[in-house]
Structures are given as structure tokens and as C-alpha cells.
N, C-alpha and C positions, 0 to 999 in steps of 0.2 A: 768323228770328232769334231769338223766343220760345223755341225750345230751346236757342239759347247762351246767350242770356241767363240763362237758369235755372241750365245746368250753370256758368256762372260763379260766381252765389251760391252753388250748393253747394261749388261749390270754395272762396272765400273761408270761407265758416262751417265746413266741416272746418278749413282751415290756422289757423282762429282758437283752436276748442278745442282743438287740438293741445298750443295752447299753459297751456290751465288745467292742466295737471298740472306743469309747471313750477313757475307762481305759485304753487299748491298747496305744491310742496315748497320755492319760498323759503322762507314761512311757516314750513313746520316746522323747517327748519331754525336759525330767530332764535330763536323759542321753546328750542330744544334747546340754546342759549347758554347757557355755567355763568355763574349767576348772581353780582356783585359779593358778595364776603364781609363781612358785617354788622361795624362798630366793636362793640368790645364794653360802648363807654356805650349802644349803639342797645339791647342788653338790659337795660336797667334801668328801673325800674318805679318809680312814687313812690305811696305812700298814706298814710294816718295818721288821729288820731281826737283831738278834744278833748272834756273832763268838765268840766261845772261844776257847784259844788254849792252846797248851804246845807242846816246841819245842825240848826239851833237852834229848829225846829216844835217846841211844847209843850215844851222841857227844863225839868227839872226841877232839875239840881244844877251848873249851869255850872265847878265843879271836878273833874268828871266828862269826862275827855279820854283819847286814846290816843295818844303823843306818834308813834308806828309807822306809824300808819293815817292818818290826815288832823289835818293841823295846824290845818287852820278850822274843829274840833271844839273848843269849849269857852268861858272865858271872851273878852270883847274880840275874839273872830270874828265875821264875815259870810261873805257870797257870795266863793265863791272857784275860778280856774282850778284844779283838783285834778290834770290831766293836760294836756300839749298838744303833740301826739306824732305826728312827722315823719318816716317811713320812705323810705329810698332800697334797693331790695334787685333782684337780679338775676341769674342764672344766663350771666354772661361769658365762661364759657367750658363745653364739655361736662363738664369735672370742676370748677370752679371757680366757687363760689355766694358772694355780698358781700350782706352785709346790715350797713344804717349807720341807726341809731334816736336820735334826737337827742328830749330833753324840754326847750319854754321857759317852763315852768314852777316852777321850781325856786328858792328864796329862799339867800339868802347874806347873813348877817346881817339886819339890816333893810331889804335889798331884796326884791325880789318880781320874778318871770318872767323868769330868768336861762337863758340854755341852756347844757342837760349834754346829755355823751355818756352815752347807755343802755348801748346795743348796739356795739358796731364790731367784727366775724369776717368770716372767711373758712371757708369751708366745701372742700375736697379733697377729692375722690372719689376712693378707690381701687381703683373697679373700672366699670366702662362704663356702670353702674344708676349706681351712686351708692348703692349699697344700704350699703356701708364703705364711712366718710367720716371723717375727722380737721376736726376746729374749732379755729381759732385765733384769739385775743383777747378780747375785753371780750364776756362770754356771759352768760345765764340757765345758774345751775351743775344740772348734773340731779339733784336733788333732791325729793323729793316731787310731788303733781301741782297742788295749788291755786299753787304758787311759780312752776308752769311757764304756766299758763294765763293769757294775756293779760288785762288788767285790760280791754279793750275786750268780750271773751266772760264775764268772770266774773259771777256774778249777785248773790253782797252787793258794797256796794260797798266792802271791806277784805277783804284776806287774813288767815287765822286769826293769831291772835297764836301759838298755839303751835306751828305750823310757818312760818311767817313770819320765827320767832325765829332761824331756822336761819341764813340768809342774805338780810342786810337788802336792803333792792333784788333780792334775787332773783338778783343779778351778780356777778361777780368776773372778773378776767383769769388765763388760764387755757389748759390743751392737755385736750382731752378727745376720744376715740374712740368713735363713735356706728354703729349697725347698725339696719339694718331694713331687711324683705324692700319689694321696687316696692310689690309688693299694698298694704300695710303704710302704705307711706309716702303712698297714694293715698288710702288712706282717714283717715289723721291728715288731710289738706287735705279730704278731705268732711266731715268731723266740722265742722271749723271755717265753712263755705260753708253751710252747712244748720243754722245755728246752734245747732248740739246741745252746745255750751260745752266744746269739748275740749279740749286741753294744747299742741297743736301739735305737730310732730317736731323729739321732742329721740331718737328711736330707740327698739326694742325693748329693746335695752342697751345702757351707757352707761356708761364710765368715764374717767378722768382723774386732775388736776390742777390746785390753785388758790390763788393768792397766802390767801386766807383770813381779810385783812382790808373785805372786801366793795370793794365797785365804786367806782371813784373816789379811792380812798383807795391812799396807798401801803405797802406793805409794811416792816412792822414783826419781822419775825424770821427766824430762820433754820431756817423750817420750812415745804413745802406742804402745805396740804391734800388728803388722796386723797377720791376721791366716785366711787360705784358706782352705778346703777339696772339694775332690770329692770322693764319691765309690759307686758304684753300683753293686747290687745282681742280675744276673745272672742267671737262672735256664737252665743246662745241664742234660737232661734224672731226674734220680731221685735226681740229687746230684742239691747244691747251691754253687755257689762262687760268691765271694766278691772283686775282685781287688779295689784298691784305692791310694790315692796319696795325702798329702798333704803338707803344708809347713807354715812356721812363719818367720818373724823377726822385730826385738826389738833391744832395749839397756835393760840390767838387773845391777842395784846397790844393791853392798852387804850393807845391812844394818852395823854400828858399834859393833852389837855385835855376826857379824857375821867375825869378824876382830879379828885373836891374835895381842898382843900387838904389838909388831914387825913386822910384817909382811908388805911386801912390796905392791905398790897398786898404780895403775892409779892416776895421779891429776886431777883436772876438767878438760875438756877438750869437744870439740864439734864431735858430734856423731850425725848424722842422721838428719844433718841441726841444731841440738838445743846444747847448752851448756850444758853439763850434770853436775853433782858432782859427788865429789872425789868416788873413787872405782866401777868406770865405763863401762859395758863392751857390745862390740857387741853381740848379741845372735839369732842365727837365724840356722834354721833345715829344711831339706826335709826329709820327709820319704812316703816308698812304701811298702803297704801291701797286701797280698793275705792270705782269705780265703774259704776254703771251711770246709761250714757247717756239721757234724758228723751225716751223714744219711744212714750209719752207721760211714762212715770211715771221719776222720775230720783234717784238717789242720789249723794252725791259724797261721801265719808267716810276722814277721817286719824288714826295714832296715831302718837307719836313718842316715845320715851324715848331719854336720855342723858345727860353732865355737859358743866357751862359754868362761867364763871365768873360769880359771883352776889354781889350786895352782901350781908353777915349783920350786921343789926344791931346781934345780942346781942355782937358783939366789934369791931364798927365796920371790920369791914376784909370786903375781895374773896378769896372763898374758890371752891375749884371746889366745886361740888355740884351732886347729881342733880336732873333735872330733868322734866317728863312733862306729856303735856298732846298732845288733838286736836280734831277738829271732828266733825259729821256737817250734812248739808246733803240737802235733800229739795225736790223740784221737781217741775212737771206741766204739761209745754208744750201751750199751744192755738193752735191759725192758725185767725184769725179771718178776715172779709172785710176788718176793722179795723187786722191785722198778726200779728205774734207775739205773745201775752202769756205769761207764767212765774212765775206766785205760787210762793215758797218761803218754807222757815223755816229758819235753820240755830242752831242750840246748838254753845257752843264752853268747853274749861275749859282752862284751865292754870296752872303751877303749877313755877317756877324764874325764872331769869334772862334780860336782854337786854343780851345780851355788847356791843352797837352804844351802847349809853343811859349817859346818866353812871354812875361807881359798879358800868358791871353792876346795874340797877335789878333788885332781887328783885318780883318779878309775883304775885298771883294772882287770877286770872279768873274769871266765870263769867257769861257771857253767850246773850241769846238775842234771836233778830232775825228779823222776819214781813216780808215784802217781796214786790212784784211789779216783774216788768219788763215793760214795752212797748216790743214793737220796732214803730213806726205804720209806717218803711221801712227800705230796709237802711240809710237815710244820717242815721234818726234815730230815738233813745229815747227814753225816760225813766223811772227809775227811782223808789219809793217804800220807804222802810224804816222799819219802828218799834223801836225797839232800847232793851230792858233790860236793864243791866248793872250788875255789880258788882265794881270791882277795886281791890286793893290793890295800890301799886306805892311803894317804900323807896328811899331814896339816903341818904349821907351827912348831906344837908342836910335832910331831908326825912324821920323816921322815923316818922312817923306818920301816914300818907295812906290814908286808907278811904275809898273813893269808892263812891255808888250814884246810879242816876237812870236818867231815861226820856227818850228824845228822837225825834223824826222827823226823817228825812234825807231830800233829795230832789237827786237829780243828772240833770242833761239830757247828753246826750252828742250828738254829732254824728259820722259816719263818712265818710270822703271817699278 
């Protein structure tokens, strides 16, 4: 009997064991089933940053200010939100990339904190790797380095006048072609992630056309600006440098609200083979850059020359005049237990007009800035900067305006 019972148990065990491969096979079949495709909106991500500033510590001249730089700089100003950015972005299709950025720190008249579109564009990849791509919409214009560098990553609190006066707010509506190898595109991304103050991915080579009246402004003439840029990162030992060159050409028209009542300006004329309206001027520049990423010592320098509209107090008129200027920023990156610390020095000089300001104001600027950025963690940064500045800025209403002064500026930045 024991022998029979033992045989029955063995037979049952064998039958049970014979089902195990079937069970495993069933599990394998379930895993190999094709997953449901993602909806396009599931590819979207969100990030942003906010900057709060105070510019009047140790201020020696309340009449010294920079309209293009920071509206909270100067007389009757206090603590202010300089930027409040929210960005929605993502690869919604293997060949389509969407980028939408808003800013909730804009002023309209006497009101503050109005929401405005900064960027709204999409890239279409012309190949499977998206090395060749077309960009449609409102985007940064590929001119210069600091203009392309996000304010979230820049060391000095404001962009240099000499290069930023080329494209106010750095953006415009246009169509651009960009190319960069996959390896270089990854490098551009890594430079940002490692807090090495990169400019972002605007291609090794880019060219295109844009309206030329700056972002969120209507087009006013019969001409598009043309732009081209070439910039390539090169490894030399442990250091990484990025030389580059860029140029643009077009016609800029001053809107009626940019003109003082009695100022003189050009009448309708033919420029760049098109009949242009009143107050239209040739607008063209060439820019050269040289960047050494802070590993740990860094240099960021640019210089541009060109022509554009500029107020001339000798004739009470806005004229096409030559312009030139640039900047150089020197930095040293230190990684400590308390976070990343980057002391820096920037010198800048500019002589020329600012086409986006009243009467295309005439400027002569010499400025020195000494500061330190302390990134305590990836979500919180503190920047302090001492500025000594000499600015002469003239328009029809204020033809004598030579300001000198010193001040300490503080910024707290939250990244999320």
C-alpha cells in the first residue's frame, strides 16, 4: 500500500510540474502585448522660476537707471518681482517639440503683474534624429550668446546693453532653420544641467527671418529681418570654449508712441528695395563671441558693430548712425558643501542708439559690475552685485542727461 501511495504522490507532482511552463508562458505573452500609445499631452512637462529684486542698497544717484535692464532700478522704486516664468514643453511627437513660456511680472501702464506670452513655438525635425529642424513662432532670435542665455542661468542680473539693444526682450515672431549634431545637442543640455552657464540649444548653425519689431509688437513695415549665426563648442583639455559669429539685417520702424511730438524723423522712403513708412531706418549688426565655460575659470565676451536709428541732439532728429560696444564677464566656479558659488566681474561699454526706446535714445555707457551667485540648492539661488556706472542717455525731451553712480543689487531666485 505504501508503494502505491508513493506512486500516486509522484504522479500528481509530475502533473502539477507539467503545468508550470504553461503558466510562465502565459505571463510572457501578457508582457509582450503592445502598450497603449501615449496621448500627446502626456509628453508635456512643466517648470519655471521667479526672481525677486531690490536695487537700492548704497545707492548714490537715484536718477541713474536702465529702462531696458530693470524697471525697479532708480528713483521711487522698491522691492519687485523681476520675472515670474512658467514653461510648458515637451516632445509631443518624435519630430515635433512644443515650447510655451509665459511671464506674470509685466507692467501695463500703472498696473503690474500682468501675464504675457514670452515664447510660443514648435520645432519640426527634418530627420529622425532632429539634427536638422525648423522653428515656427515667437522665439529668441539666434543672435549673440548672452541674448540666448536664459535669465535663469545668467550671472549678471541684466544683459549687457551693447548686445541686448539688438533685439529687445531677445524675441520676435519668425521662422528659423537650426542644425546641430546629436552629440552637440546633448552637450548644450548638459551645460545647463551642470550650471555651467550655457546658452541653450539654438543649433551650431542657424538662419532665418523675423518681423524685426520685437516680441509682442505689431509689424510696421514691408520688410523682414534676416539673421544667421554660427557657434561651435570645442574641447581643449578639460576646458570647453565656444567661439561664434552672428549677423542680421533689416528695417526698423519706430511706432507713433515712440516719437516725441516735435522730434524730426525720416519720411516714407525706399529701403532694402521696399517702400517703407515714416520713421523707418536701416538696422544691421555683426556680432562676435568668445566663451570659456567655467570649469572652473570662465570667460564670456561679445562685441558687436553696426548701424541703426539713434537720436541726434545736434539736429533734434532721429538718424541712421553707427553703433558699437560689447562686454566681458570673468568668473570662477566653486563647488562647496554649501552649494555652488560663482564670483564674477563684468565690464561693458556701448555707444549707439536703442531703437525700442523713446526717440531711439542715444546712449554712451561705461559700467563695471562685481558680484557673486550662490546656488544653495537646485531650487534656491542668491545673487549680490555691486555696480558702478556712467550712463548718458538722451532723447528729444531730455537732451542733457549724464548720470553717474554706484549701487548694490540683490536678487533671490527660486527654480521649480
